Backbone bond lengths (Angstrom), bond angles and torsions (degrees), N, CA, C in turn:
res aa  C-N    CA-C-N  psi(-1)  N-CA   C-N-CA  omega(-1)  CA-C   N-CA-C  phi
1 M - - - 1.460 - - 1.517 108.80 -
2 L 1.332 116.14 130.75 1.459 122.37 175.91 1.525 108.11 -110.62
3 L 1.332 116.91 118.30 1.461 120.84 179.49 1.525 109.76 -83.22
4 D 1.325 116.91 131.54 1.467 120.68 177.65 1.521 111.28 -61.61
5 E 1.326 115.30 -34.32 1.460 120.48 173.96 1.521 108.48 -139.64
6 A 1.323 116.03 155.75 1.470 120.58 -175.13 1.529 109.85 -78.36
7 S 1.305 115.66 75.46 1.463 121.52 -177.27 1.525 110.60 -79.01
8 V 1.344 115.90 127.03 1.467 120.51 179.37 1.530 110.28 -65.00
9 T 1.320 116.41 -54.46 1.462 120.04 -177.99 1.526 110.86 -64.28
10 G 1.342 117.11 -40.01 1.462 120.57 178.71 1.519 111.63 -60.64
11 T 1.340 116.49 -45.16 1.462 120.87 178.60 1.524 111.04 -61.56
12 E 1.332 116.05 -42.67 1.473 120.04 -179.07 1.519 111.34 -62.45
13 Y 1.344 117.19 -43.82 1.463 120.03 -178.64 1.526 111.45 -64.71
14 I 1.339 116.34 -41.26 1.460 119.40 179.26 1.529 110.45 -63.40
15 I 1.339 116.44 -43.51 1.472 120.52 179.77 1.524 110.19 -60.39
16 M 1.334 116.49 -48.35 1.473 119.71 -176.56 1.522 112.03 -65.57
17 T 1.326 117.00 -31.54 1.460 120.18 176.80 1.525 110.98 -75.11
18 A 1.340 115.93 -40.48 1.468 120.68 -172.65 1.522 113.32 -72.03
19 V 1.347 118.01 -25.77 1.470 118.56 -175.77 1.528 111.73 -63.16
20 L 1.323 118.25 -27.54 1.466 121.28 179.26 1.528 112.37 -109.64
21 A 1.341 116.10 6.28 1.466 119.48 178.03 1.525 110.26 -81.69
22 E 1.313 116.33 156.77 1.460 120.94 178.84 1.524 109.60 -77.94
23 G 1.323 117.07 131.53 1.455 120.51 177.46 1.519 112.76 92.97
24 T 1.326 115.14 -167.61 1.466 122.30 -175.13 1.519 109.91 -108.79
25 T 1.325 116.04 134.20 1.465 122.49 176.91 1.525 108.93 -114.99
26 T 1.331 116.54 133.26 1.460 122.02 177.41 1.520 108.82 -119.54
27 I 1.334 116.17 129.09 1.465 121.55 179.47 1.521 108.34 -111.14
28 Y 1.337 115.69 117.52 1.457 121.61 174.48 1.536 109.11 -95.62
29 N 1.335 116.34 148.49 1.463 122.56 -176.93 1.528 110.83 56.83
30 A 1.326 115.48 39.33 1.468 120.19 177.92 1.528 109.84 -73.64
31 A 1.327 116.07 147.98 1.462 119.60 170.66 1.526 108.14 -69.37
32 C 1.335 117.05 151.02 1.476 119.02 -175.78 1.524 111.58 -135.27
33 E 1.335 117.78 29.79 1.459 121.73 177.05 1.532 111.45 -57.21
34 P 1.332 117.49 156.27 1.472 119.95 178.69 1.524 113.04 -53.69
35 Y 1.343 117.79 -32.23 1.466 120.09 -179.59 1.523 110.46 -64.97
36 I 1.327 116.91 -38.29 1.465 120.45 177.92 1.522 110.06 -69.87
37 Q 1.324 116.20 -39.30 1.465 119.37 176.60 1.525 110.79 -59.43
38 Q 1.337 116.10 -42.63 1.463 120.10 179.81 1.526 111.26 -66.83
39 L 1.332 116.80 -38.53 1.466 120.23 177.47 1.526 110.05 -61.16
40 C 1.335 115.97 -44.47 1.471 119.92 -179.69 1.528 111.23 -64.17
41 K 1.315 116.97 -42.79 1.466 120.30 179.61 1.525 110.80 -63.67
42 M 1.332 116.31 -40.30 1.468 119.20 178.64 1.522 110.90 -65.29
43 L 1.334 116.97 -43.80 1.466 120.25 179.69 1.530 110.85 -63.68
44 N 1.326 116.90 -38.40 1.473 119.44 176.38 1.523 111.27 -62.54
45 N 1.341 116.07 -38.72 1.473 119.96 175.97 1.524 111.77 -66.14
46 M 1.340 116.05 -21.43 1.467 120.55 179.02 1.532 111.78 -91.15
47 G 1.342 115.89 0.24 1.460 118.88 177.27 1.506 115.38 112.22
48 A 1.333 118.31 0.38 1.462 121.18 178.32 1.526 110.37 -74.86
49 K 1.327 116.28 165.88 1.464 122.28 178.61 1.529 108.26 -124.78
50 I 1.321 115.63 88.51 1.464 122.07 -177.07 1.521 108.41 -117.86
51 S 1.319 116.64 129.68 1.467 121.54 177.18 1.526 109.09 -125.43
52 G 1.341 115.40 162.93 1.468 119.69 -177.82 1.515 112.59 84.93
53 I 1.337 117.15 17.59 1.469 121.12 -179.65 1.528 109.47 -60.02
54 A 1.322 116.28 136.59 1.471 125.29 -179.71 1.528 112.33 80.88
55 S 1.337 117.59 4.61 1.463 120.11 175.17 1.525 108.90 -116.24
56 N 1.342 116.12 177.69 1.470 119.39 178.37 1.524 112.12 -96.35
57 L 1.337 116.29 12.70 1.459 121.32 174.34 1.530 107.85 -127.02
58 I 1.320 115.56 104.35 1.467 121.20 -174.71 1.525 108.99 -112.70
59 T 1.323 115.56 132.44 1.459 121.22 178.95 1.527 109.11 -118.58
60 I 1.332 115.15 130.68 1.471 120.73 -178.34 1.526 108.85 -123.62
61 E 1.311 116.06 121.27 1.467 121.23 172.35 1.523 108.21 -94.52
62 G 1.314 116.51 121.33 1.453 120.21 -176.87 1.517 112.98 -64.61
63 V 1.315 116.73 143.16 1.467 122.62 176.32 1.530 108.65 -121.91
64 N 1.312 116.37 167.07 1.464 120.71 -176.20 1.526 112.64 -78.19
65 E 1.347 116.13 -34.41 1.461 118.50 -177.76 1.522 110.29 -157.43
66 L 1.319 115.28 160.99 1.466 123.14 175.53 1.523 108.70 -114.80
67 H 1.323 115.70 161.95 1.466 120.56 175.99 1.530 108.76 -129.90
68 G 1.308 116.63 171.72 1.458 121.33 -176.91 1.523 112.56 -71.05
69 C 1.340 115.32 163.86 1.463 120.96 175.92 1.523 108.67 -159.37
70 E 1.308 115.57 172.35 1.465 120.87 173.71 1.518 108.72 -108.91
71 H 1.327 115.66 135.83 1.471 119.52 -177.33 1.531 108.92 -150.12
72 T 1.319 116.76 138.78 1.466 121.91 175.79 1.522 108.71 -104.81
73 I 1.327 117.00 123.22 1.459 120.10 -176.17 1.533 110.30 -76.11
74 L 1.308 115.39 157.77 1.455 121.26 179.68 1.517 111.09 -74.33
75 P 1.330 117.96 152.97 1.463 119.80 169.30 1.531 109.64 -67.81
76 D 1.318 116.63 161.64 1.460 122.00 -177.55 1.531 109.44 -81.14
77 M 1.334 116.82 111.00 1.463 119.58 -176.78 1.531 111.50 -68.63
78 I 1.338 117.26 -25.52 1.471 119.68 177.44 1.527 109.58 -70.19
79 E 1.320 116.02 -38.61 1.463 119.72 177.02 1.525 110.81 -67.01
80 V 1.325 117.19 -39.34 1.470 120.92 176.47 1.526 109.75 -59.01
81 G 1.333 116.94 -48.28 1.459 120.85 178.49 1.510 112.71 -61.82
82 S 1.332 117.02 -36.07 1.469 121.00 179.13 1.523 111.21 -65.43
83 F 1.335 116.86 -40.34 1.463 119.83 178.91 1.528 111.54 -69.64
84 I 1.338 117.64 -32.52 1.469 119.84 173.41 1.526 109.10 -60.55
85 G 1.337 116.34 -45.13 1.460 120.62 178.83 1.513 112.96 -62.67
86 M 1.327 116.77 -39.65 1.467 120.43 178.19 1.527 111.24 -62.25
87 A 1.330 116.21 -44.01 1.464 120.35 -179.42 1.524 110.63 -62.01
88 A 1.339 116.32 -43.40 1.465 120.29 -178.47 1.529 111.62 -66.17
89 M 1.323 116.71 -44.82 1.469 120.62 -175.47 1.524 112.37 -68.26
90 T 1.319 116.34 -34.25 1.471 119.60 -177.39 1.527 112.26 -95.71
91 G 1.340 117.42 0.64 1.464 120.42 -179.38 1.512 112.44 62.51
92 S 1.335 115.90 41.23 1.469 120.82 -174.42 1.521 111.40 -107.87
93 E 1.321 115.66 153.41 1.462 121.74 170.96 1.526 107.53 -91.30
94 L 1.311 116.25 128.96 1.456 119.34 -173.34 1.524 110.37 -145.61
95 T 1.330 115.68 139.01 1.461 121.26 172.67 1.524 108.55 -115.73
96 I 1.317 116.32 123.23 1.466 121.62 177.68 1.520 106.57 -103.71
97 K 1.302 117.40 118.09 1.461 121.61 -172.32 1.525 111.34 -93.18
98 N 1.346 113.63 149.37 1.466 122.10 173.77 1.530 112.53 52.07
99 V 1.333 116.12 59.01 1.459 120.82 -175.13 1.528 112.72 -89.17
100 S 1.361 117.88 -5.82 1.468 121.92 -172.87 1.526 108.95 53.75
101 Y 1.321 115.12 64.11 1.466 122.41 -169.90 1.532 112.17 -54.43
102 E 1.315 116.82 -38.37 1.465 120.41 -177.42 1.528 111.80 -62.06
103 N 1.330 117.22 -22.28 1.464 120.96 -178.17 1.525 113.24 -100.69
104 L 1.334 117.61 8.64 1.469 120.43 177.91 1.524 111.98 -84.37
105 G 1.328 117.05 -11.95 1.457 119.77 178.65 1.523 112.00 61.43
106 I 1.347 116.15 -131.29 1.469 120.88 -175.94 1.529 112.36 -92.18
107 I 1.318 117.48 6.44 1.471 119.46 -176.61 1.535 112.28 -57.60
108 P 1.355 119.97 -50.09 1.469 118.49 177.87 1.526 112.67 -58.59
109 T 1.335 116.77 -38.78 1.466 120.73 -179.85 1.523 111.35 -62.70
110 M 1.332 117.35 -39.08 1.464 120.87 -179.63 1.524 111.21 -63.60
111 F 1.326 116.88 -40.98 1.468 119.13 178.23 1.530 110.83 -70.17
112 K 1.324 116.99 -33.85 1.470 119.61 176.78 1.529 110.76 -64.14
113 R 1.336 116.64 -31.63 1.468 119.71 178.94 1.530 111.21 -68.31
114 L 1.317 116.73 -21.03 1.468 120.73 173.08 1.523 111.50 -82.41
115 G 1.318 117.24 -4.33 1.455 120.94 179.99 1.509 114.28 95.78
116 I 1.324 117.39 7.36 1.465 121.50 -177.49 1.530 109.46 -84.00
117 K 1.311 116.78 128.88 1.463 121.84 -179.80 1.516 109.93 -81.15
118 L 1.326 115.31 131.68 1.459 121.80 177.83 1.517 108.61 -132.79
119 E 1.316 116.94 140.08 1.461 120.97 176.79 1.523 108.92 -127.78
120 R 1.310 115.54 129.84 1.458 119.91 175.45 1.518 109.07 -88.77
121 K 1.330 116.06 126.64 1.455 121.82 177.28 1.520 108.25 -125.39
122 G 1.334 115.08 92.39 1.456 118.96 -173.71 1.517 109.26 67.96
123 D 1.323 116.67 -119.80 1.465 120.30 175.92 1.531 110.81 -105.40
124 D 1.329 116.55 14.92 1.466 121.91 176.68 1.519 109.91 -102.95
125 L 1.324 115.66 159.52 1.459 121.82 178.70 1.521 108.29 -122.67
126 F 1.330 116.28 121.80 1.464 121.72 -178.28 1.522 109.28 -107.65
127 I 1.340 116.13 125.39 1.463 122.02 176.27 1.530 107.20 -111.90
128 P 1.338 118.59 108.36 1.468 119.91 -179.49 1.525 111.13 -71.75
129 Q 1.325 115.21 161.63 1.462 120.14 177.26 1.523 109.15 -65.58
130 Q 1.312 116.38 132.70 1.454 121.66 -175.32 1.522 109.61 -138.81
131 Q 1.315 117.06 119.34 1.460 120.50 179.75 1.524 111.95 -80.82
132 H 1.335 116.69 -24.87 1.465 120.64 179.25 1.523 108.92 -142.28
133 Y 1.309 116.63 149.60 1.460 121.33 170.44 1.532 108.03 -142.63
134 E 1.331 114.33 136.03 1.462 120.60 -172.54 1.520 110.63 -112.93
135 V 1.336 115.86 133.38 1.456 122.39 -178.90 1.531 109.96 -64.68
136 E 1.321 115.44 138.36 1.459 121.50 177.77 1.525 110.05 -59.27
137 S 1.311 116.79 135.30 1.467 120.69 -179.10 1.524 110.12 -110.02
138 F 1.328 116.41 157.87 1.455 122.51 179.36 1.523 110.49 -108.49
139 M 1.324 115.68 156.19 1.459 120.70 -177.89 1.528 112.15 -60.80
140 D 1.336 116.93 -34.40 1.463 119.55 -177.94 1.528 112.90 -87.35
141 G 1.353 115.97 1.89 1.459 119.73 177.13 1.514 114.63 81.39
142 S 1.332 118.71 6.22 1.464 120.83 -178.82 1.524 110.61 -71.18
143 I 1.325 115.57 155.50 1.461 122.04 -175.64 1.536 110.16 -77.68
144 L 1.321 116.58 142.57 1.460 121.73 177.57 1.525 109.46 -69.95
145 S 1.326 116.01 134.03 1.460 121.35 -177.77 1.528 110.13 -122.81
146 F 1.329 115.73 136.81 1.465 122.19 173.34 1.525 108.06 -115.35
147 A 1.317 116.90 123.35 1.458 121.52 178.24 1.522 109.15 -131.48
148 D 1.323 116.42 140.20 1.457 120.15 179.61 1.531 110.09 -80.15
149 A 1.318 115.20 158.28 1.462 121.66 -179.79 1.517 108.66 -162.04
150 P 1.339 117.84 157.68 1.467 119.42 174.72 1.523 110.56 -58.86
151 W 1.327 116.27 154.07 1.462 121.82 179.69 1.523 109.71 -55.58
152 P 1.343 118.40 135.40 1.465 128.31 14.55 1.531 115.10 -91.29
153 G 1.329 117.58 20.56 1.460 120.37 174.96 1.517 111.50 -73.08
154 L 1.325 116.13 -175.88 1.462 121.44 -179.08 1.521 110.57 -72.35
155 T 1.313 116.73 125.24 1.466 120.16 -179.72 1.528 110.95 -64.28
156 P 1.334 118.39 135.57 1.464 120.65 179.98 1.525 113.24 -64.07
157 D 1.330 116.78 -20.34 1.461 119.78 -176.87 1.525 112.91 -71.54
158 L 1.339 117.72 -11.71 1.465 119.59 178.81 1.528 113.28 -105.19
159 L 1.320 117.44 -2.49 1.470 119.28 -179.11 1.526 111.59 -62.93
160 S 1.330 117.00 -37.32 1.470 120.07 179.60 1.528 110.89 -63.76
161 V 1.336 116.29 -39.57 1.468 120.73 178.73 1.525 110.06 -67.86
162 I 1.327 116.94 -44.70 1.466 120.71 179.24 1.528 110.37 -61.37
163 L 1.330 116.14 -39.12 1.466 119.75 179.33 1.523 111.71 -60.90
164 V 1.325 116.97 -47.40 1.464 119.41 -177.22 1.526 110.64 -69.89
165 V 1.329 118.19 -34.24 1.462 120.99 177.40 1.529 110.25 -65.99
166 A 1.334 116.62 -35.06 1.469 121.16 -179.35 1.531 112.11 -66.45
167 T 1.328 118.27 -21.19 1.474 120.51 -178.67 1.521 112.08 -64.79
168 Q 1.353 117.15 -21.77 1.463 119.83 -179.62 1.533 112.12 -112.97
169 A 1.331 117.42 11.06 1.460 121.14 177.10 1.529 109.81 -82.92
170 K 1.320 116.48 167.09 1.452 121.52 171.79 1.524 106.80 -95.08
171 G 1.319 116.52 112.90 1.456 120.67 -177.06 1.523 111.37 122.82
172 S 1.320 114.77 178.11 1.463 121.30 -177.20 1.520 110.82 -117.26
173 V 1.326 115.37 151.77 1.466 121.80 -176.48 1.524 109.15 -139.26
174 L 1.323 116.36 140.22 1.460 121.39 171.42 1.527 108.27 -101.21
175 I 1.316 116.82 124.21 1.465 122.66 176.36 1.523 107.75 -102.69
176 H 1.318 117.17 122.52 1.472 121.45 -178.77 1.524 108.99 -120.86
177 Q 1.319 115.39 105.96 1.464 122.18 179.87 1.527 108.13 -91.61
178 K 1.328 116.51 101.59 1.463 120.96 -173.56 1.523 113.89 -93.92
179 M 1.316 117.84 -27.80 1.460 120.15 -164.58 1.525 114.70 -94.50
180 F 1.339 118.08 -20.74 1.468 119.99 -176.90 1.520 110.45 -133.64
181 E 1.307 115.58 153.85 1.460 121.47 177.67 1.525 110.69 -87.49
182 S 1.322 115.55 149.75 1.475 123.74 167.04 1.524 114.13 61.45
183 R 1.339 118.37 20.28 1.461 120.49 -179.84 1.542 112.07 -78.64
184 L 1.342 117.50 -14.89 1.463 119.91 -175.53 1.528 113.11 -101.81
185 F 1.315 117.15 4.07 1.466 118.63 -175.16 1.521 113.65 -76.04
186 F 1.345 117.15 3.23 1.464 119.36 175.27 1.520 111.87 -88.07
187 V 1.348 117.36 -5.41 1.470 118.90 -174.42 1.527 112.38 -67.53
188 D 1.338 117.32 -22.66 1.468 118.60 177.40 1.529 111.24 -61.74
189 K 1.342 116.35 -30.60 1.469 120.09 177.58 1.525 110.46 -69.45
190 L 1.348 116.37 -37.65 1.461 119.80 176.79 1.529 110.90 -68.68
191 I 1.321 116.44 -36.39 1.471 120.14 176.94 1.523 109.94 -62.96
192 D 1.340 116.89 -40.82 1.473 120.40 176.65 1.526 111.23 -61.24
193 M 1.341 116.57 -27.50 1.466 120.45 179.90 1.534 112.14 -84.29
194 G 1.336 116.40 -3.98 1.461 120.26 176.58 1.511 114.70 109.70
195 A 1.335 118.10 3.14 1.468 120.51 178.89 1.522 110.05 -72.21
196 Q 1.325 115.70 149.39 1.463 121.36 176.73 1.518 108.56 -100.87
197 I 1.322 115.89 99.25 1.462 122.20 -176.89 1.522 108.86 -135.02
198 I 1.318 115.84 133.88 1.460 121.62 174.70 1.526 107.44 -108.78
199 L 1.328 116.76 114.49 1.463 120.78 177.68 1.522 107.33 -85.91
200 C 1.328 116.45 105.14 1.470 121.24 -175.56 1.526 111.55 -73.51
201 D 1.315 116.09 -43.62 1.462 122.95 179.32 1.525 106.51 -163.05
202 P 1.338 119.26 -179.45 1.481 119.31 -177.26 1.524 115.17 -59.29
203 H 1.340 118.33 -11.99 1.467 120.21 -175.38 1.520 113.78 -117.46
204 R 1.325 118.81 -9.62 1.464 119.98 -174.61 1.521 110.93 -133.55
205 A 1.329 114.85 140.19 1.463 121.37 176.53 1.522 108.82 -142.85
206 V 1.323 116.22 139.37 1.459 122.08 175.54 1.527 107.85 -103.70
207 V 1.329 116.21 125.82 1.461 121.85 -179.84 1.528 108.47 -108.08
208 I 1.325 115.75 125.30 1.466 121.69 177.10 1.528 107.08 -105.60
209 G 1.317 116.20 110.41 1.464 120.74 -172.00 1.516 113.81 -70.62
210 H 1.333 115.15 147.18 1.475 122.26 179.36 1.530 112.40 -85.10
211 D 1.360 117.50 -12.85 1.456 121.76 -173.66 1.531 111.38 55.34
212 K 1.327 115.52 30.03 1.469 123.44 179.42 1.542 112.75 59.07
213 Q 1.340 116.43 19.34 1.465 119.91 174.78 1.522 110.47 -77.16
214 F 1.327 115.73 -29.45 1.466 121.81 178.53 1.519 108.04 -128.63
215 K 1.312 116.11 123.75 1.462 120.50 178.96 1.525 110.04 -81.62
216 L 1.324 115.01 149.78 1.455 119.24 170.87 1.526 108.56 -65.73
217 R 1.320 117.00 156.32 1.467 120.59 178.93 1.532 109.70 -110.90
218 G 1.314 114.59 148.82 1.460 120.43 -179.15 1.514 112.17 -59.63
219 S 1.324 116.19 152.06 1.456 120.75 -176.06 1.524 109.97 -154.13
220 R 1.316 115.13 169.09 1.471 121.80 173.36 1.521 107.36 -106.21
221 M 1.329 116.62 125.47 1.458 119.62 -174.48 1.519 111.16 -148.91
222 S 1.337 115.18 170.59 1.460 121.53 179.94 1.512 108.73 -125.37
223 S 1.328 116.17 140.34 1.463 121.43 -178.95 1.530 109.70 -81.74
224 P 1.341 117.84 114.31 1.470 119.16 -177.83 1.523 113.35 -78.50
225 D 1.339 117.35 -28.60 1.469 120.35 178.17 1.522 108.63 -156.76
226 I 1.322 116.07 175.47 1.462 121.68 -171.68 1.528 112.16 -61.42
227 R 1.345 118.09 -42.88 1.463 120.28 -174.97 1.529 111.41 -80.62
228 A 1.336 116.97 -39.28 1.463 118.74 174.90 1.524 109.80 -64.22
229 G 1.325 116.99 -32.76 1.462 120.86 -179.90 1.508 112.42 -61.00
230 I 1.341 117.52 -46.01 1.468 119.37 -179.46 1.522 109.97 -70.72
231 A 1.338 118.02 -31.90 1.466 120.66 176.75 1.530 110.42 -64.36
232 L 1.329 116.85 -41.73 1.464 119.96 177.87 1.525 111.12 -67.38
233 L 1.336 117.12 -34.87 1.461 120.48 177.08 1.525 110.55 -65.12
234 I 1.331 116.97 -41.24 1.461 121.15 177.32 1.528 110.10 -63.01
235 A 1.341 116.01 -43.01 1.462 119.92 178.55 1.521 110.64 -62.03
236 A 1.337 116.65 -41.40 1.462 120.96 -178.17 1.524 111.42 -65.82
237 M 1.338 117.84 -36.62 1.462 120.60 -179.62 1.524 112.19 -68.39
238 S 1.342 115.92 -26.80 1.463 119.23 -179.31 1.525 112.64 -93.89
239 A 1.335 117.15 -7.66 1.460 121.39 -173.59 1.526 112.03 -84.80
240 Q 1.322 115.54 157.86 1.459 121.36 172.37 1.522 109.08 -80.75
241 G 1.319 115.95 137.83 1.458 119.41 178.99 1.514 112.26 89.96
242 T 1.313 114.78 -170.23 1.462 122.45 -175.33 1.516 110.71 -104.56
243 S 1.309 116.79 135.47 1.460 122.27 176.36 1.523 109.68 -117.06
244 T 1.313 116.07 147.94 1.465 122.38 176.08 1.524 108.45 -122.47
245 I 1.333 116.29 125.33 1.466 121.18 -179.82 1.521 108.30 -116.32
246 S 1.308 116.46 122.98 1.464 120.93 177.13 1.530 109.96 -101.83
247 N 1.327 115.84 174.20 1.470 122.65 -177.26 1.523 111.21 58.25
248 I 1.328 116.06 41.25 1.472 120.06 -175.36 1.527 112.38 -75.72
249 E 1.337 116.92 -2.47 1.466 118.13 173.68 1.525 110.20 -58.33
250 Q 1.325 116.18 -29.85 1.464 120.15 177.63 1.525 110.52 -62.83
251 I 1.342 117.19 -43.22 1.461 120.80 179.60 1.531 109.82 -66.83
252 D 1.323 117.05 -40.19 1.468 121.14 -178.64 1.523 112.29 -59.92
253 R 1.324 117.63 -25.63 1.465 120.77 -179.03 1.524 111.81 -61.01
254 G 1.332 117.15 -31.76 1.453 119.06 -174.73 1.519 115.17 -119.48
255 Y 1.354 116.67 -7.01 1.458 119.65 -174.73 1.528 108.77 -136.65
256 E 1.316 115.18 92.91 1.463 121.23 -174.37 1.528 110.85 -67.23
257 N 1.332 116.01 130.06 1.465 121.92 172.88 1.537 111.30 52.56
258 I 1.334 115.85 41.71 1.459 120.19 -169.76 1.525 112.66 -65.45
259 E 1.332 117.89 -36.37 1.465 117.83 -175.98 1.525 111.97 -69.41
260 A 1.343 117.74 -35.82 1.464 120.51 178.31 1.533 110.80 -68.35
261 R 1.309 116.47 -39.89 1.466 120.28 -179.73 1.521 111.40 -67.65
262 L 1.333 117.14 -39.20 1.462 119.64 179.20 1.531 111.20 -74.57
263 T 1.316 116.77 -34.07 1.465 119.90 176.24 1.530 110.31 -62.52
264 A 1.339 116.56 -37.23 1.459 120.57 177.86 1.530 111.80 -65.02
265 L 1.331 116.44 -22.63 1.462 121.71 178.20 1.536 112.30 -89.44
266 G 1.346 115.66 -4.44 1.460 119.05 178.13 1.513 115.44 112.20
267 A 1.344 117.72 -0.81 1.460 119.82 177.98 1.524 110.13 -73.70
268 S 1.325 115.50 157.29 1.463 121.59 177.43 1.518 108.25 -111.05
269 I 1.337 115.77 91.67 1.457 122.55 -176.06 1.513 109.19 -130.10
270 K 1.309 116.25 135.99 1.463 121.14 178.25 1.530 108.40 -132.13
271 R 1.323 114.72 127.65 1.468 120.25 176.75 1.524 108.41 -86.20
272 I 1.320 116.11 129.99 1.462 121.39 179.43 1.514 108.66 -113.17
273 D 1.326 116.72 121.86 1.464 119.59 179.70 1.528 110.05 -70.92
């Protein structure tokens, strides 16, 4: 099977079907995210015969049956990245525990390119308090660009967080959303909050950072999707005044009990039924 695109869910479904299918199945252009690697390792522990784990060429030899096993799932790397963004935007000191650092890929590096300080402490991630962070510059003076790509590239699910974090950086950033449509249409809400963003087209936006000289202002907004929702929540926590976000069911899809967890960290958030 040749996948037209490296779909995570598509790859997972084919793998789960093929482990009990008769004969050998080969997947070309397979997605290879850590979650798929963990699924393959768990299935192998259950008696499956999967080779090519962590590559884009996966081969599955069908078996007659599987048996039980014990497996510990990975932490959510998108949630880890979101908390890094929250710490940077609010100028907070934060320790994120048990992040499975080896499986974060280039995510820490991408935030470091925005000027955010990160320290690895064992399997924990420490973000010190930072009043300013400056975008990495190039020798030729070209603008820093963030573009999503299949793993091991930058996951598209963190582009919204990186975009909102860039609004308070020193310097300018180009955000290029290549893999999905209409993911950048939430930037008008950030512009209403005082962010300096130029939406070039449905896939590209230029962010001109405030260097925390001007705070975003509170606003009333609606969450269009799960990733834009958490980006707007991060913006609201760093803004002056009170913000109201509706359609928060989108945020709940990826961030369980988020208001209680952030309140425990010192945020002032109230869920209204």
